[in-house]
PDB file of N, CA, C and O in Angstrom, chain B, residues numbered from 101:
ATOM      1  N   MET B 101      72.151   2.485  14.683  1.00  0.00           N
ATOM      2  CA  MET B 101      70.987   2.392  15.533  1.00  0.00           C
ATOM      3  C   MET B 101      69.924   1.566  14.804  1.00  0.00           C
ATOM      4  O   MET B 101      69.636   1.813  13.633  1.00  0.00           O
ATOM      5  N   THR B 102      69.342   0.581  15.504  1.00  0.00           N
ATOM      6  CA  THR B 102      68.305  -0.257  14.928  1.00  0.00           C
ATOM      7  C   THR B 102      67.132  -0.344  15.890  1.00  0.00           C
ATOM      8  O   THR B 102      67.226   0.103  17.033  1.00  0.00           O
ATOM      9  N   LEU B 103      66.017  -0.926  15.425  1.00  0.00           N
ATOM     10  CA  LEU B 103      64.841  -1.080  16.287  1.00  0.00           C
ATOM     11  C   LEU B 103      65.099  -2.001  17.469  1.00  0.00           C
ATOM     12  O   LEU B 103      64.354  -1.963  18.448  1.00  0.00           O
ATOM     13  N   THR B 104      66.127  -2.817  17.400  1.00  0.00           N
ATOM     14  CA  THR B 104      66.419  -3.719  18.515  1.00  0.00           C
ATOM     15  C   THR B 104      67.274  -3.054  19.590  1.00  0.00           C
ATOM     16  O   THR B 104      67.472  -3.635  20.657  1.00  0.00           O
ATOM     17  N   ASP B 105      67.783  -1.855  19.334  1.00  0.00           N
ATOM     18  CA  ASP B 105      68.559  -1.134  20.338  1.00  0.00           C
ATOM     19  C   ASP B 105      67.658  -0.684  21.482  1.00  0.00           C
ATOM     20  O   ASP B 105      66.524  -0.270  21.239  1.00  0.00           O
ATOM     21  N   PRO B 106      68.140  -0.758  22.732  1.00  0.00           N
ATOM     22  CA  PRO B 106      67.342  -0.295  23.863  1.00  0.00           C
ATOM     23  C   PRO B 106      67.005   1.189  23.726  1.00  0.00           C
ATOM     24  O   PRO B 106      67.839   1.982  23.287  1.00  0.00           O
ATOM     25  N   GLY B 107      65.800   1.556  24.096  1.00  0.00           N
ATOM     26  CA  GLY B 107      65.386   2.953  24.057  1.00  0.00           C
ATOM     27  C   GLY B 107      64.904   3.450  22.722  1.00  0.00           C
ATOM     28  O   GLY B 107      64.545   4.622  22.602  1.00  0.00           O
ATOM     29  N   VAL B 108      64.880   2.598  21.702  1.00  0.00           N
ATOM     30  CA  VAL B 108      64.401   3.008  20.387  1.00  0.00           C
ATOM     31  C   VAL B 108      62.947   2.575  20.253  1.00  0.00           C
ATOM     32  O   VAL B 108      62.626   1.395  20.397  1.00  0.00           O
ATOM     33  N   HIS B 109      62.062   3.545  19.973  1.00  0.00           N
ATOM     34  CA  HIS B 109      60.639   3.271  19.813  1.00  0.00           C
ATOM     35  C   HIS B 109      60.318   3.029  18.346  1.00  0.00           C
ATOM     36  O   HIS B 109      60.969   3.577  17.456  1.00  0.00           O
ATOM     37  N   HIS B 110      59.314   2.209  18.109  1.00  0.00           N
ATOM     38  CA  HIS B 110      58.882   1.929  16.745  1.00  0.00           C
ATOM     39  C   HIS B 110      58.555   3.250  16.049  1.00  0.00           C
ATOM     40  O   HIS B 110      57.817   4.073  16.591  1.00  0.00           O
ATOM     41  N   GLY B 111      59.087   3.446  14.885  1.00  0.00           N
ATOM     42  CA  GLY B 111      58.809   4.648  14.109  1.00  0.00           C
ATOM     43  C   GLY B 111      59.866   5.730  14.232  1.00  0.00           C
ATOM     44  O   GLY B 111      59.865   6.673  13.440  1.00  0.00           O
ATOM     45  N   GLU B 112      60.767   5.626  15.197  1.00  0.00           N
ATOM     46  CA  GLU B 112      61.756   6.676  15.381  1.00  0.00           C
ATOM     47  C   GLU B 112      62.848   6.687  14.323  1.00  0.00           C
ATOM     48  O   GLU B 112      63.544   7.691  14.170  1.00  0.00           O
ATOM     49  N   LEU B 113      63.012   5.602  13.596  1.00  0.00           N
ATOM     50  CA  LEU B 113      64.061   5.551  12.588  1.00  0.00           C
ATOM     51  C   LEU B 113      63.539   5.840  11.190  1.00  0.00           C
ATOM     52  O   LEU B 113      64.294   5.750  10.222  1.00  0.00           O
ATOM     53  N   LEU B 114      62.273   6.182  11.067  1.00  0.00           N
ATOM     54  CA  LEU B 114      61.702   6.500   9.767  1.00  0.00           C
ATOM     55  C   LEU B 114      62.157   7.876   9.309  1.00  0.00           C
ATOM     56  O   LEU B 114      62.410   8.755  10.132  1.00  0.00           O
ATOM     57  N   GLU B 115      62.259   8.062   8.019  1.00  0.00           N
ATOM     58  CA  GLU B 115      62.651   9.345   7.447  1.00  0.00           C
ATOM     59  C   GLU B 115      61.403  10.175   7.129  1.00  0.00           C
ATOM     60  O   GLU B 115      61.307  10.765   6.053  1.00  0.00           O
ATOM     61  N   VAL B 116      60.467  10.220   8.044  1.00  0.00           N
ATOM     62  CA  VAL B 116      59.214  10.945   7.855  1.00  0.00           C
ATOM     63  C   VAL B 116      59.160  12.048   8.910  1.00  0.00           C
ATOM     64  O   VAL B 116      59.505  11.816  10.068  1.00  0.00           O
ATOM     65  N   ALA B 117      58.730  13.241   8.516  1.00  0.00           N
ATOM     66  CA  ALA B 117      58.743  14.378   9.427  1.00  0.00           C
ATOM     67  C   ALA B 117      57.520  14.452  10.333  1.00  0.00           C
ATOM     68  O   ALA B 117      57.462  15.322  11.202  1.00  0.00           O
ATOM     69  N   GLU B 118      56.546  13.571  10.158  1.00  0.00           N
ATOM     70  CA  GLU B 118      55.350  13.607  10.979  1.00  0.00           C
ATOM     71  C   GLU B 118      55.267  12.378  11.872  1.00  0.00           C
ATOM     72  O   GLU B 118      55.648  11.278  11.471  1.00  0.00           O
ATOM     73  N   ARG B 119      54.767  12.575  13.079  1.00  0.00           N
ATOM     74  CA  ARG B 119      54.560  11.483  14.031  1.00  0.00           C
ATOM     75  C   ARG B 119      53.174  11.617  14.649  1.00  0.00           C
ATOM     76  O   ARG B 119      52.674  12.728  14.824  1.00  0.00           O
ATOM     77  N   MET B 120      52.563  10.502  14.974  1.00  0.00           N
ATOM     78  CA  MET B 120      51.248  10.490  15.615  1.00  0.00           C
ATOM     79  C   MET B 120      51.395  10.261  17.114  1.00  0.00           C
ATOM     80  O   MET B 120      52.242   9.490  17.565  1.00  0.00           O
ATOM     81  N   ILE B 121      50.559  10.944  17.862  1.00  0.00           N
ATOM     82  CA  ILE B 121      50.408  10.674  19.291  1.00  0.00           C
ATOM     83  C   ILE B 121      49.111   9.885  19.406  1.00  0.00           C
ATOM     84  O   ILE B 121      48.077  10.299  18.882  1.00  0.00           O
ATOM     85  N   ILE B 122      49.168   8.750  20.092  1.00  0.00           N
ATOM     86  CA  ILE B 122      47.992   7.887  20.185  1.00  0.00           C
ATOM     87  C   ILE B 122      47.519   7.758  21.628  1.00  0.00           C
ATOM     88  O   ILE B 122      48.269   8.010  22.572  1.00  0.00           O
ATOM     89  N   ALA B 123      46.261   7.360  21.777  1.00  0.00           N
ATOM     90  CA  ALA B 123      45.663   7.192  23.099  1.00  0.00           C
ATOM     91  C   ALA B 123      46.257   5.961  23.788  1.00  0.00           C
ATOM     92  O   ALA B 123      46.306   4.884  23.194  1.00  0.00           O
ATOM     93  N   PRO B 124      46.707   6.112  25.037  1.00  0.00           N
ATOM     94  CA  PRO B 124      47.290   4.982  25.749  1.00  0.00           C
ATOM     95  C   PRO B 124      46.246   4.012  26.307  1.00  0.00           C
ATOM     96  O   PRO B 124      46.579   2.893  26.699  1.00  0.00           O
ATOM     97  N   ALA B 125      44.983   4.445  26.341  1.00  0.00           N
ATOM     98  CA  ALA B 125      43.904   3.622  26.901  1.00  0.00           C
ATOM     99  C   ALA B 125      42.580   4.121  26.338  1.00  0.00           C
ATOM    100  O   ALA B 125      42.532   5.153  25.669  1.00  0.00           O
ATOM    101  N   ALA B 126      41.519   3.392  26.607  1.00  0.00           N
ATOM    102  CA  ALA B 126      40.178   3.814  26.182  1.00  0.00           C
ATOM    103  C   ALA B 126      39.579   4.727  27.247  1.00  0.00           C
ATOM    104  O   ALA B 126      39.820   4.545  28.440  1.00  0.00           O
ATOM    105  N   GLY B 127      38.795   5.711  26.805  1.00  0.00           N
ATOM    106  CA  GLY B 127      38.126   6.617  27.735  1.00  0.00           C
ATOM    107  C   GLY B 127      37.835   7.942  27.066  1.00  0.00           C
ATOM    108  O   GLY B 127      37.933   8.074  25.846  1.00  0.00           O
ATOM    109  N   ARG B 128      37.474   8.926  27.880  1.00  0.00           N
ATOM    110  CA  ARG B 128      37.172  10.272  27.375  1.00  0.00           C
ATOM    111  C   ARG B 128      38.421  11.145  27.425  1.00  0.00           C
ATOM    112  O   ARG B 128      39.141  11.169  28.424  1.00  0.00           O
ATOM    113  N   PHE B 129      38.664  11.859  26.330  1.00  0.00           N
ATOM    114  CA  PHE B 129      39.841  12.713  26.215  1.00  0.00           C
ATOM    115  C   PHE B 129      39.557  14.092  26.781  1.00  0.00           C
ATOM    116  O   PHE B 129      38.514  14.686  26.510  1.00  0.00           O
ATOM    117  N   GLN B 130      40.501  14.595  27.574  1.00  0.00           N
ATOM    118  CA  GLN B 130      40.456  15.968  28.066  1.00  0.00           C
ATOM    119  C   GLN B 130      41.821  16.603  27.796  1.00  0.00           C
ATOM    120  O   GLN B 130      42.827  16.136  28.331  1.00  0.00           O
ATOM    121  N   PRO B 131      41.877  17.653  26.982  1.00  0.00           N
ATOM    122  CA  PRO B 131      43.164  18.301  26.708  1.00  0.00           C
ATOM    123  C   PRO B 131      43.672  19.024  27.954  1.00  0.00           C
ATOM    124  O   PRO B 131      42.886  19.506  28.769  1.00  0.00           O
ATOM    125  N   THR B 132      45.000  19.093  28.089  1.00  0.00           N
ATOM    126  CA  THR B 132      45.584  19.806  29.229  1.00  0.00           C
ATOM    127  C   THR B 132      46.485  20.947  28.786  1.00  0.00           C
ATOM    128  O   THR B 132      46.623  21.938  29.502  1.00  0.00           O
ATOM    129  N   ALA B 133      47.100  20.822  27.619  1.00  0.00           N
ATOM    130  CA  ALA B 133      48.018  21.872  27.158  1.00  0.00           C
ATOM    131  C   ALA B 133      48.298  21.681  25.682  1.00  0.00           C
ATOM    132  O   ALA B 133      47.969  20.653  25.089  1.00  0.00           O
ATOM    133  N   GLY B 134      48.904  22.681  25.118  1.00  0.00           N
ATOM    134  CA  GLY B 134      49.344  22.575  23.739  1.00  0.00           C
ATOM    135  C   GLY B 134      48.297  22.999  22.737  1.00  0.00           C
ATOM    136  O   GLY B 134      47.256  22.357  22.600  1.00  0.00           O
ATOM    137  N   ALA B 135      48.574  24.077  22.043  1.00  0.00           N
ATOM    138  CA  ALA B 135      47.711  24.541  20.964  1.00  0.00           C
ATOM    139  C   ALA B 135      48.434  24.248  19.655  1.00  0.00           C
ATOM    140  O   ALA B 135      49.665  24.237  19.619  1.00  0.00           O
ATOM    141  N   PRO B 136      47.689  24.012  18.585  1.00  0.00           N
ATOM    142  CA  PRO B 136      48.355  23.797  17.304  1.00  0.00           C
ATOM    143  C   PRO B 136      49.349  24.922  17.002  1.00  0.00           C
ATOM    144  O   PRO B 136      49.042  26.104  17.161  1.00  0.00           O
ATOM    145  N   GLY B 137      50.533  24.529  16.569  1.00  0.00           N
ATOM    146  CA  GLY B 137      51.600  25.473  16.296  1.00  0.00           C
ATOM    147  C   GLY B 137      52.583  25.622  17.449  1.00  0.00           C
ATOM    148  O   GLY B 137      53.644  26.224  17.288  1.00  0.00           O
ATOM    149  N   SER B 138      52.234  25.076  18.616  1.00  0.00           N
ATOM    150  CA  SER B 138      53.140  25.191  19.759  1.00  0.00           C
ATOM    151  C   SER B 138      54.197  24.096  19.726  1.00  0.00           C
ATOM    152  O   SER B 138      53.974  23.021  19.169  1.00  0.00           O
ATOM    153  N   ARG B 139      55.337  24.375  20.322  1.00  0.00           N
ATOM    154  CA  ARG B 139      56.439  23.411  20.381  1.00  0.00           C
ATOM    155  C   ARG B 139      56.224  22.517  21.594  1.00  0.00           C
ATOM    156  O   ARG B 139      55.937  22.999  22.689  1.00  0.00           O
ATOM    157  N   ILE B 140      56.365  21.211  21.387  1.00  0.00           N
ATOM    158  CA  ILE B 140      56.272  20.263  22.486  1.00  0.00           C
ATOM    159  C   ILE B 140      57.539  19.420  22.514  1.00  0.00           C
ATOM    160  O   ILE B 140      58.276  19.338  21.531  1.00  0.00           O
ATOM    161  N   HIS B 141      57.771  18.804  23.649  1.00  0.00           N
ATOM    162  CA  HIS B 141      58.965  17.990  23.851  1.00  0.00           C
ATOM    163  C   HIS B 141      58.563  16.573  24.220  1.00  0.00           C
ATOM    164  O   HIS B 141      57.464  16.338  24.721  1.00  0.00           O
ATOM    165  N   ALA B 142      59.456  15.640  23.971  1.00  0.00           N
ATOM    166  CA  ALA B 142      59.212  14.256  24.363  1.00  0.00           C
ATOM    167  C   ALA B 142      58.911  14.223  25.863  1.00  0.00           C
ATOM    168  O   ALA B 142      59.646  14.796  26.667  1.00  0.00           O
ATOM    169  N   GLY B 143      57.833  13.552  26.223  1.00  0.00           N
ATOM    170  CA  GLY B 143      57.419  13.463  27.619  1.00  0.00           C
ATOM    171  C   GLY B 143      56.370  14.479  28.025  1.00  0.00           C
ATOM    172  O   GLY B 143      55.783  14.358  29.100  1.00  0.00           O
ATOM    173  N   ASP B 144      56.118  15.497  27.176  1.00  0.00           N
ATOM    174  CA  ASP B 144      55.075  16.487  27.490  1.00  0.00           C
ATOM    175  C   ASP B 144      53.704  15.825  27.446  1.00  0.00           C
ATOM    176  O   ASP B 144      53.433  14.991  26.582  1.00  0.00           O
ATOM    177  N   THR B 145      52.852  16.202  28.378  1.00  0.00           N
ATOM    178  CA  THR B 145      51.479  15.699  28.415  1.00  0.00           C
ATOM    179  C   THR B 145      50.585  16.685  27.684  1.00  0.00           C
ATOM    180  O   THR B 145      50.557  17.871  28.013  1.00  0.00           O
ATOM    181  N   ILE B 146      49.847  16.189  26.681  1.00  0.00           N
ATOM    182  CA  ILE B 146      48.942  17.070  25.936  1.00  0.00           C
ATOM    183  C   ILE B 146      47.493  16.862  26.330  1.00  0.00           C
ATOM    184  O   ILE B 146      46.621  17.631  25.926  1.00  0.00           O
ATOM    185  N   GLY B 147      47.229  15.824  27.120  1.00  0.00           N
ATOM    186  CA  GLY B 147      45.863  15.556  27.556  1.00  0.00           C
ATOM    187  C   GLY B 147      45.813  14.379  28.500  1.00  0.00           C
ATOM    188  O   GLY B 147      46.833  13.783  28.848  1.00  0.00           O
ATOM    189  N   VAL B 148      44.589  14.058  28.906  1.00  0.00           N
ATOM    190  CA  VAL B 148      44.353  12.946  29.817  1.00  0.00           C
ATOM    191  C   VAL B 148      43.188  12.124  29.273  1.00  0.00           C
ATOM    192  O   VAL B 148      42.203  12.677  28.785  1.00  0.00           O
ATOM    193  N   ILE B 149      43.308  10.809  29.360  1.00  0.00           N
ATOM    194  CA  ILE B 149      42.199   9.910  29.035  1.00  0.00           C
ATOM    195  C   ILE B 149      41.583   9.488  30.364  1.00  0.00           C
ATOM    196  O   ILE B 149      42.242   8.861  31.194  1.00  0.00           O
ATOM    197  N   GLU B 150      40.326   9.834  30.555  1.00  0.00           N
ATOM    198  CA  GLU B 150      39.624   9.482  31.787  1.00  0.00           C
ATOM    199  C   GLU B 150      38.769   8.257  31.515  1.00  0.00           C
ATOM    200  O   GLU B 150      37.768   8.316  30.801  1.00  0.00           O
ATOM    201  N   GLY B 151      39.193   7.142  32.105  1.00  0.00           N
ATOM    202  CA  GLY B 151      38.477   5.885  31.929  1.00  0.00           C
ATOM    203  C   GLY B 151      37.789   5.495  33.216  1.00  0.00           C
ATOM    204  O   GLY B 151      37.847   6.231  34.201  1.00  0.00           O
ATOM    205  N   PRO B 152      37.139   4.346  33.222  1.00  0.00           N
ATOM    206  CA  PRO B 152      36.448   3.891  34.424  1.00  0.00           C
ATOM    207  C   PRO B 152      37.447   3.595  35.547  1.00  0.00           C
ATOM    208  O   PRO B 152      38.164   2.595  35.509  1.00  0.00           O
ATOM    209  N   GLY B 153      37.479   4.471  36.533  1.00  0.00           N
ATOM    210  CA  GLY B 153      38.329   4.262  37.695  1.00  0.00           C
ATOM    211  C   GLY B 153      39.779   4.641  37.542  1.00  0.00           C
ATOM    212  O   GLY B 153      40.556   4.455  38.479  1.00  0.00           O
ATOM    213  N   ALA B 154      40.182   5.170  36.391  1.00  0.00           N
ATOM    214  CA  ALA B 154      41.593   5.516  36.200  1.00  0.00           C
ATOM    215  C   ALA B 154      41.738   6.632  35.169  1.00  0.00           C
ATOM    216  O   ALA B 154      40.887   6.816  34.300  1.00  0.00           O
ATOM    217  N   SER B 155      42.834   7.367  35.289  1.00  0.00           N
ATOM    218  CA  SER B 155      43.184   8.389  34.308  1.00  0.00           C
ATOM    219  C   SER B 155      44.564   8.059  33.757  1.00  0.00           C
ATOM    220  O   SER B 155      45.457   7.642  34.495  1.00  0.00           O
ATOM    221  N   SER B 156      44.730   8.252  32.447  1.00  0.00           N
ATOM    222  CA  SER B 156      46.011   7.977  31.797  1.00  0.00           C
ATOM    223  C   SER B 156      46.466   9.227  31.060  1.00  0.00           C
ATOM    224  O   SER B 156      45.710   9.771  30.256  1.00  0.00           O
ATOM    225  N   PRO B 157      47.689   9.697  31.315  1.00  0.00           N
ATOM    226  CA  PRO B 157      48.180  10.860  30.572  1.00  0.00           C
ATOM    227  C   PRO B 157      48.458  10.506  29.119  1.00  0.00           C
ATOM    228  O   PRO B 157      48.908   9.402  28.813  1.00  0.00           O
ATOM    229  N   VAL B 158      48.188  11.441  28.239  1.00  0.00           N
ATOM    230  CA  VAL B 158      48.523  11.293  26.819  1.00  0.00           C
ATOM    231  C   VAL B 158      49.813  12.077  26.618  1.00  0.00           C
ATOM    232  O   VAL B 158      49.804  13.308  26.603  1.00  0.00           O
ATOM    233  N   GLU B 159      50.921  11.357  26.464  1.00  0.00           N
ATOM    234  CA  GLU B 159      52.236  11.976  26.365  1.00  0.00           C
ATOM    235  C   GLU B 159      52.804  11.837  24.955  1.00  0.00           C
ATOM    236  O   GLU B 159      52.562  10.852  24.258  1.00  0.00           O
ATOM    237  N   SER B 160      53.558  12.846  24.564  1.00  0.00           N
ATOM    238  CA  SER B 160      54.257  12.780  23.288  1.00  0.00           C
ATOM    239  C   SER B 160      55.572  12.043  23.480  1.00  0.00           C
ATOM    240  O   SER B 160      56.275  12.269  24.465  1.00  0.00           O
ATOM    241  N   ARG B 161      55.903  11.174  22.555  1.00  0.00           N
ATOM    242  CA  ARG B 161      57.216  10.524  22.551  1.00  0.00           C
ATOM    243  C   ARG B 161      58.207  11.317  21.713  1.00  0.00           C
ATOM    244  O   ARG B 161      59.373  10.944  21.593  1.00  0.00           O
ATOM    245  N   PHE B 162      57.732  12.416  21.134  1.00  0.00           N
ATOM    246  CA  PHE B 162      58.543  13.144  20.166  1.00  0.00           C
ATOM    247  C   PHE B 162      58.644  14.624  20.513  1.00  0.00           C
ATOM    248  O   PHE B 162      57.747  15.185  21.144  1.00  0.00           O
ATOM    249  N   THR B 163      59.729  15.247  20.102  1.00  0.00           N
ATOM    250  CA  THR B 163      59.917  16.687  20.205  1.00  0.00           C
ATOM    251  C   THR B 163      59.649  17.282  18.833  1.00  0.00           C
ATOM    252  O   THR B 163      60.153  16.792  17.822  1.00  0.00           O
ATOM    253  N   GLY B 164      58.849  18.349  18.806  1.00  0.00           N
ATOM    254  CA  GLY B 164      58.532  18.989  17.536  1.00  0.00           C
ATOM    255  C   GLY B 164      57.422  20.009  17.698  1.00  0.00           C
ATOM    256  O   GLY B 164      57.211  20.544  18.787  1.00  0.00           O
ATOM    257  N   VAL B 165      56.725  20.272  16.623  1.00  0.00           N
ATOM    258  CA  VAL B 165      55.627  21.245  16.610  1.00  0.00           C
ATOM    259  C   VAL B 165      54.311  20.481  16.558  1.00  0.00           C
ATOM    260  O   VAL B 165      54.106  19.635  15.687  1.00  0.00           O
ATOM    261  N   LEU B 166      53.419  20.787  17.502  1.00  0.00           N
ATOM    262  CA  LEU B 166      52.086  20.183  17.524  1.00  0.00           C
ATOM    263  C   LEU B 166      51.290  20.778  16.368  1.00  0.00           C
ATOM    264  O   LEU B 166      50.988  21.971  16.367  1.00  0.00           O
ATOM    265  N   MET B 167      50.956  19.956  15.397  1.00  0.00           N
ATOM    266  CA  MET B 167      50.297  20.453  14.196  1.00  0.00           C
ATOM    267  C   MET B 167      48.774  20.447  14.314  1.00  0.00           C
ATOM    268  O   MET B 167      48.111  21.388  13.878  1.00  0.00           O
ATOM    269  N   GLN B 168      48.222  19.385  14.904  1.00  0.00           N
ATOM    270  CA  GLN B 168      46.770  19.289  15.027  1.00  0.00           C
ATOM    271  C   GLN B 168      46.417  18.294  16.123  1.00  0.00           C
ATOM    272  O   GLN B 168      47.068  17.263  16.293  1.00  0.00           O
ATOM    273  N   VAL B 169      45.366  18.638  16.861  1.00  0.00           N
ATOM    274  CA  VAL B 169      44.800  17.702  17.835  1.00  0.00           C
ATOM    275  C   VAL B 169      43.508  17.189  17.212  1.00  0.00           C
ATOM    276  O   VAL B 169      42.574  17.957  16.982  1.00  0.00           O
ATOM    277  N   PHE B 170      43.459  15.888  16.940  1.00  0.00           N
ATOM    278  CA  PHE B 170      42.280  15.294  16.307  1.00  0.00           C
ATOM    279  C   PHE B 170      41.149  15.087  17.301  1.00  0.00           C
ATOM    280  O   PHE B 170      39.981  15.284  16.967  1.00  0.00           O
ATOM    281  N   ALA B 171      41.495  14.689  18.525  1.00  0.00           N
ATOM    282  CA  ALA B 171      40.486  14.376  19.541  1.00  0.00           C
ATOM    283  C   ALA B 171      39.902  15.669  20.109  1.00  0.00           C
ATOM    284  O   ALA B 171      40.629  16.616  20.410  1.00  0.00           O
ATOM    285  N   GLN B 172      38.603  15.689  20.247  1.00  0.00           N
ATOM    286  CA  GLN B 172      37.903  16.838  20.807  1.00  0.00           C
ATOM    287  C   GLN B 172      37.707  16.639  22.315  1.00  0.00           C
ATOM    288  O   GLN B 172      37.638  15.502  22.780  1.00  0.00           O
ATOM    289  N   PRO B 173      37.617  17.730  23.081  1.00  0.00           N
ATOM    290  CA  PRO B 173      37.380  17.580  24.523  1.00  0.00           C
ATOM    291  C   PRO B 173      36.115  16.763  24.792  1.00  0.00           C
ATOM    292  O   PRO B 173      35.051  17.052  24.246  1.00  0.00           O
ATOM    293  N   GLY B 174      36.244  15.746  25.635  1.00  0.00           N
ATOM    294  CA  GLY B 174      35.116  14.894  25.985  1.00  0.00           C
ATOM    295  C   GLY B 174      34.859  13.749  25.022  1.00  0.00           C
ATOM    296  O   GLY B 174      33.987  12.916  25.271  1.00  0.00           O
ATOM    297  N   GLU B 175      35.607  13.696  23.922  1.00  0.00           N
ATOM    298  CA  GLU B 175      35.407  12.634  22.936  1.00  0.00           C
ATOM    299  C   GLU B 175      35.858  11.286  23.493  1.00  0.00           C
ATOM    300  O   GLU B 175      36.895  11.189  24.149  1.00  0.00           O
ATOM    301  N   ARG B 176      35.069  10.255  23.226  1.00  0.00           N
ATOM    302  CA  ARG B 176      35.445   8.894  23.627  1.00  0.00           C
ATOM    303  C   ARG B 176      36.443   8.341  22.617  1.00  0.00           C
ATOM    304  O   ARG B 176      36.223   8.387  21.406  1.00  0.00           O
ATOM    305  N   LEU B 177      37.536   7.822  23.144  1.00  0.00           N
ATOM    306  CA  LEU B 177      38.583   7.254  22.293  1.00  0.00           C
ATOM    307  C   LEU B 177      38.813   5.798  22.645  1.00  0.00           C
ATOM    308  O   LEU B 177      38.626   5.381  23.788  1.00  0.00           O
ATOM    309  N   ARG B 178      39.222   5.032  21.642  1.00  0.00           N
ATOM    310  CA  ARG B 178      39.665   3.650  21.864  1.00  0.00           C
ATOM    311  C   ARG B 178      41.163   3.659  22.113  1.00  0.00           C
ATOM    312  O   ARG B 178      41.852   4.612  21.751  1.00  0.00           O
ATOM    313  N   GLU B 179      41.660   2.613  22.723  1.00  0.00           N
ATOM    314  CA  GLU B 179      43.098   2.482  22.909  1.00  0.00           C
ATOM    315  C   GLU B 179      43.782   2.486  21.542  1.00  0.00           C
ATOM    316  O   GLU B 179      43.308   1.836  20.611  1.00  0.00           O
ATOM    317  N   ALA B 180      44.880   3.205  21.418  1.00  0.00           N
ATOM    318  CA  ALA B 180      45.695   3.333  20.210  1.00  0.00           C
ATOM    319  C   ALA B 180      45.043   4.181  19.114  1.00  0.00           C
ATOM    320  O   ALA B 180      45.543   4.214  17.990  1.00  0.00           O
ATOM    321  N   GLU B 181      43.946   4.860  19.417  1.00  0.00           N
ATOM    322  CA  GLU B 181      43.344   5.773  18.439  1.00  0.00           C
ATOM    323  C   GLU B 181      44.177   7.051  18.371  1.00  0.00           C
ATOM    324  O   GLU B 181      44.737   7.484  19.378  1.00  0.00           O
ATOM    325  N   ARG B 182      44.257   7.648  17.198  1.00  0.00           N
ATOM    326  CA  ARG B 182      45.075   8.851  17.044  1.00  0.00           C
ATOM    327  C   ARG B 182      44.473  10.012  17.837  1.00  0.00           C
ATOM    328  O   ARG B 182      43.258  10.208  17.869  1.00  0.00           O
ATOM    329  N   VAL B 183      45.358  10.767  18.469  1.00  0.00           N
ATOM    330  CA  VAL B 183      44.956  11.928  19.261  1.00  0.00           C
ATOM    331  C   VAL B 183      45.452  13.208  18.595  1.00  0.00           C
ATOM    332  O   VAL B 183      44.709  14.183  18.481  1.00  0.00           O
ATOM    333  N   ALA B 184      46.710  13.203  18.158  1.00  0.00           N
ATOM    334  CA  ALA B 184      47.304  14.409  17.575  1.00  0.00           C
ATOM    335  C   ALA B 184      48.470  14.015  16.670  1.00  0.00           C
ATOM    336  O   ALA B 184      48.915  12.867  16.665  1.00  0.00           O
ATOM    337  N   TRP B 185      48.952  14.994  15.908  1.00  0.00           N
ATOM    338  CA  TRP B 185      50.164  14.741  15.127  1.00  0.00           C
ATOM    339  C   TRP B 185      51.166  15.856  15.331  1.00  0.00           C
ATOM    340  O   TRP B 185      50.819  17.019  15.538  1.00  0.00           O
ATOM    341  N   VAL B 186      52.439  15.448  15.263  1.00  0.00           N
ATOM    342  CA  VAL B 186      53.572  16.321  15.552  1.00  0.00           C
ATOM    343  C   VAL B 186      54.511  16.305  14.342  1.00  0.00           C
ATOM    344  O   VAL B 186      54.785  15.249  13.773  1.00  0.00           O
ATOM    345  N   ARG B 187      54.993  17.473  13.964  1.00  0.00           N
ATOM    346  CA  ARG B 187      56.026  17.556  12.929  1.00  0.00           C
ATOM    347  C   ARG B 187      57.357  17.678  13.651  1.00  0.00           C
ATOM    348  O   ARG B 187      57.573  18.591  14.449  1.00  0.00           O
ATOM    349  N   VAL B 188      58.240  16.738  13.353  1.00  0.00           N
ATOM    350  CA  VAL B 188      59.549  16.703  14.012  1.00  0.00           C
ATOM    351  C   VAL B 188      60.596  17.344  13.117  1.00  0.00           C
ATOM    352  O   VAL B 188      60.443  17.367  11.896  1.00  0.00           O
ATOM    353  N   PRO B 189      61.673  17.870  13.726  1.00  0.00           N
ATOM    354  CA  PRO B 189      62.707  18.527  12.910  1.00  0.00           C
ATOM    355  C   PRO B 189      63.463  17.542  12.042  1.00  0.00           C
ATOM    356  O   PRO B 189      64.362  17.937  11.300  1.00  0.00           O
TER     357      PRO B 189
END
């Protein structure tokens, strides 16, 4: 398996147990689910970014344990800013 294989996301082949969830767009963050220590799955939504005229879900690409949510409710985030980190098995 290499980074050029279909369906492989950047960072998935690293031998590191931690992964970052990043903001998909700029706007205000509102959490929807997931407390630190809870198990999340790839595709789970942990929050929403509310921008001008649109909302974007903040989804995890990874399955693991949600270790910390960095973004606070109502905090303004830039696109690609870190939101949370996940420890993967």
